[in-house]
TISE-398851 format. One line per 8 residues: number of its first residue (from 1); their letters; for each residue x, y, z of C-alpha. Coordinates in Angstrom, 2 decimals. Last residue first. Example, Ala and Ser with C-alpha at 12.3 -4.5 7.8 and 13.67 -1.06 7.14 Angstrom:
! residues 2
2> SA> 13.67,-1.06,7.14 ~ 12.30,-4.50,7.80
! end
This chain:
! residues 180
180> XXXXXXXX> 12.88,2.28,9.77 ~ 10.32,-0.43,10.37 ~ 8.76,-0.48,13.81 ~ 10.52,-1.94,16.84 ~ 9.51,-5.19,18.44 ~ 9.98,-5.00,22.19 ~ 12.81,-7.09,23.55 ~ 12.44,-10.16,25.77
172> XXXXXXXX> 15.93,-11.15,26.69 ~ 17.90,-14.37,26.44 ~ 21.49,-14.08,27.76 ~ 21.13,-17.06,30.06 ~ 18.22,-19.33,29.09 ~ 14.83,-18.47,30.34 ~ 12.52,-19.68,33.05 ~ 9.96,-17.14,34.13
164> XXXXXXXX> 9.73,-14.99,37.22 ~ 6.50,-13.37,38.22 ~ 6.62,-9.72,39.28 ~ 4.81,-8.66,36.17 ~ 5.33,-6.39,33.21 ~ 2.78,-6.84,30.42 ~ 1.79,-3.19,30.09 ~ 1.46,-2.38,33.80
156> XXXXXXXX> -2.32,-2.84,33.71 ~ -1.74,-6.44,32.64 ~ -1.54,-7.55,29.05 ~ -2.07,-11.30,28.56 ~ -5.75,-10.71,27.78 ~ -4.77,-8.53,24.82 ~ -5.50,-4.80,24.94 ~ -7.33,-3.66,21.82
148> XXXXXXXX> -5.45,-0.79,20.18 ~ -7.53,2.09,18.91 ~ -8.51,2.84,15.34 ~ -9.54,5.84,13.26 ~ -10.67,4.95,9.75 ~ -9.82,6.78,6.53 ~ -12.22,6.31,3.61 ~ -14.31,9.43,4.35
140> XXXXXXXX> -13.71,10.14,8.04 ~ -14.42,7.08,10.16 ~ -14.59,6.44,13.88 ~ -13.70,3.99,16.67 ~ -12.49,0.98,14.67 ~ -10.99,-1.64,16.99 ~ -7.41,-2.93,16.82 ~ -5.45,-6.17,17.07
132> XXXXXXXX> -1.71,-5.68,16.69 ~ 0.16,-7.46,13.90 ~ 2.09,-4.38,12.78 ~ 2.78,-1.90,15.55 ~ 0.42,0.78,16.86 ~ 2.45,3.96,17.28 ~ 2.12,5.80,20.57 ~ 0.13,8.93,21.56
124> XXXXXXXX> -3.22,7.30,20.73 ~ -5.59,9.12,18.40 ~ -4.88,6.63,15.63 ~ -4.94,6.73,11.85 ~ -5.98,4.12,9.28 ~ -6.02,3.44,5.55 ~ -8.14,0.33,5.05 ~ -7.26,-3.16,3.82
116> XXXXXXXX> -10.17,-5.49,3.08 ~ -9.94,-9.17,4.02 ~ -12.48,-8.96,6.83 ~ -10.75,-5.92,8.34 ~ -7.09,-5.29,7.53 ~ -5.52,-2.12,8.90 ~ -3.00,0.15,7.14 ~ -0.94,3.04,8.52
108> XXXXXXXX> -1.14,6.81,8.51 ~ 0.78,9.59,10.24 ~ 1.39,11.30,13.57 ~ 0.82,8.36,15.92 ~ 2.09,5.88,13.34 ~ -0.12,2.98,12.31 ~ 2.32,0.21,11.45 ~ 1.33,-1.63,8.28
100> XXXXXXXX> -0.78,-4.79,8.48 ~ -2.64,-3.82,11.67 ~ -5.34,-6.38,12.48 ~ -9.08,-5.77,12.61 ~ -12.04,-5.42,14.91 ~ -15.35,-3.77,14.09 ~ -16.83,-1.06,16.33 ~ -17.60,1.22,13.39
92> XXXXXXXX> -17.03,-0.72,10.17 ~ -20.74,-0.84,9.25 ~ -20.52,2.88,8.47 ~ -18.20,1.98,5.56 ~ -20.89,0.18,3.59 ~ -24.15,-0.33,5.39 ~ -25.93,0.44,8.58 ~ -29.49,-0.74,9.19
84> XXXXXXXX> -31.38,1.75,11.33 ~ -34.71,1.10,9.61 ~ -34.25,-2.66,9.87 ~ -37.69,-3.53,11.18 ~ -38.92,-4.16,7.67 ~ -36.19,-5.33,5.30 ~ -38.26,-7.77,3.23 ~ -41.38,-5.61,2.94
76> XXXXXXXX> -39.69,-2.22,2.43 ~ -37.16,-3.61,-0.04 ~ -39.86,-5.52,-1.91 ~ -42.20,-2.50,-2.05 ~ -39.40,-0.19,-3.21 ~ -38.38,-2.74,-5.89 ~ -41.86,-3.46,-7.26 ~ -42.98,0.11,-8.01
68> XXXXXXXX> -40.22,2.32,-9.45 ~ -37.71,-0.30,-10.57 ~ -40.46,-2.69,-11.63 ~ -42.09,0.00,-13.77 ~ -38.68,0.70,-15.34 ~ -38.16,-2.98,-16.18 ~ -41.75,-3.33,-17.39 ~ -41.46,-0.37,-19.75
60> XXXXXXXX> -38.00,-1.27,-21.08 ~ -38.83,-4.95,-21.74 ~ -42.21,-4.05,-23.27 ~ -40.48,-1.56,-25.60 ~ -37.83,-4.13,-26.53 ~ -40.50,-6.75,-27.22 ~ -42.51,-4.29,-29.32 ~ -39.43,-3.59,-31.44
52> XXXXXXXX> -38.70,-7.33,-31.75 ~ -42.19,-8.11,-33.03 ~ -45.09,-9.35,-30.93 ~ -46.51,-12.81,-31.65 ~ -48.00,-13.82,-28.27 ~ -44.88,-15.85,-27.42 ~ -42.76,-12.80,-28.23 ~ -44.77,-10.66,-25.78
44> XXXXXXXX> -44.47,-13.36,-23.11 ~ -40.68,-13.32,-23.47 ~ -40.74,-9.50,-23.24 ~ -42.77,-9.88,-20.03 ~ -40.18,-12.27,-18.59 ~ -37.33,-9.98,-19.70 ~ -38.87,-7.03,-17.87 ~ -39.31,-9.11,-14.70
36> XXXXXXXX> -35.70,-10.29,-14.91 ~ -34.53,-6.71,-15.40 ~ -36.34,-5.77,-12.19 ~ -34.67,-8.72,-10.46 ~ -31.33,-6.98,-11.01 ~ -32.26,-4.22,-8.55 ~ -33.73,-6.13,-5.63 ~ -30.64,-5.54,-3.43
28> XXXXXXXX> -29.80,-9.21,-2.88 ~ -26.62,-9.19,-4.96 ~ -25.74,-12.89,-5.37 ~ -29.34,-14.08,-5.59 ~ -30.07,-11.25,-7.99 ~ -27.47,-12.68,-10.38 ~ -29.43,-15.95,-10.48 ~ -32.68,-14.09,-11.20
20> XXXXXXXX> -30.93,-12.06,-13.92 ~ -29.69,-15.28,-15.54 ~ -33.21,-16.71,-15.44 ~ -34.72,-13.65,-17.15 ~ -31.96,-13.49,-19.75 ~ -32.51,-17.19,-20.54 ~ -36.26,-16.57,-20.94 ~ -35.66,-13.51,-23.12
12> XXXXXXXX> -33.27,-15.45,-25.38 ~ -35.72,-18.35,-25.55 ~ -38.59,-16.00,-26.45 ~ -36.47,-14.77,-29.37 ~ -37.02,-18.07,-31.14 ~ -37.76,-17.02,-34.71 ~ -35.32,-14.08,-34.73 ~ -32.73,-16.17,-32.88
4> XXXX> -32.97,-18.92,-35.49 ~ -32.81,-16.43,-38.34 ~ -29.67,-14.92,-36.81 ~ -28.02,-18.35,-36.97
! end
């Protein structure tokens, strides 16, 4: 088995190159493609009769050269016009989410944004109950500050109106209290 790989090392390099290209499609940051370029040149070195030590040296040299020369060019070329592109946690500013654990006015709670749950605080004087839609207004490390988004059904008087609604006797609309 090892003899086969020793005689056909170009296949291993070719497979590694293709796998790195596929992984690059999932990442998109032009980092993994540098390993693909190194593997392609190592494959070429084996095809030209170079030994395993030379192949490893060629792989390392071309991977590092790609990291320092190809990657910056590709990032600059493909992301031109996006100089103010926000990423990671800074991209959360202005995003909307839903409270999954009550955000207390004097403590922390949890907010879900795009499937991720973040530790959150609020500057509002009242607690923000679970299930409420919120907007991210700032971030400090991994803790976000949120504010409640008023729902369209809320009127300026916090949902109270002069309209009468049909209800059965004894039925009341009570506010939902937080967990004790």
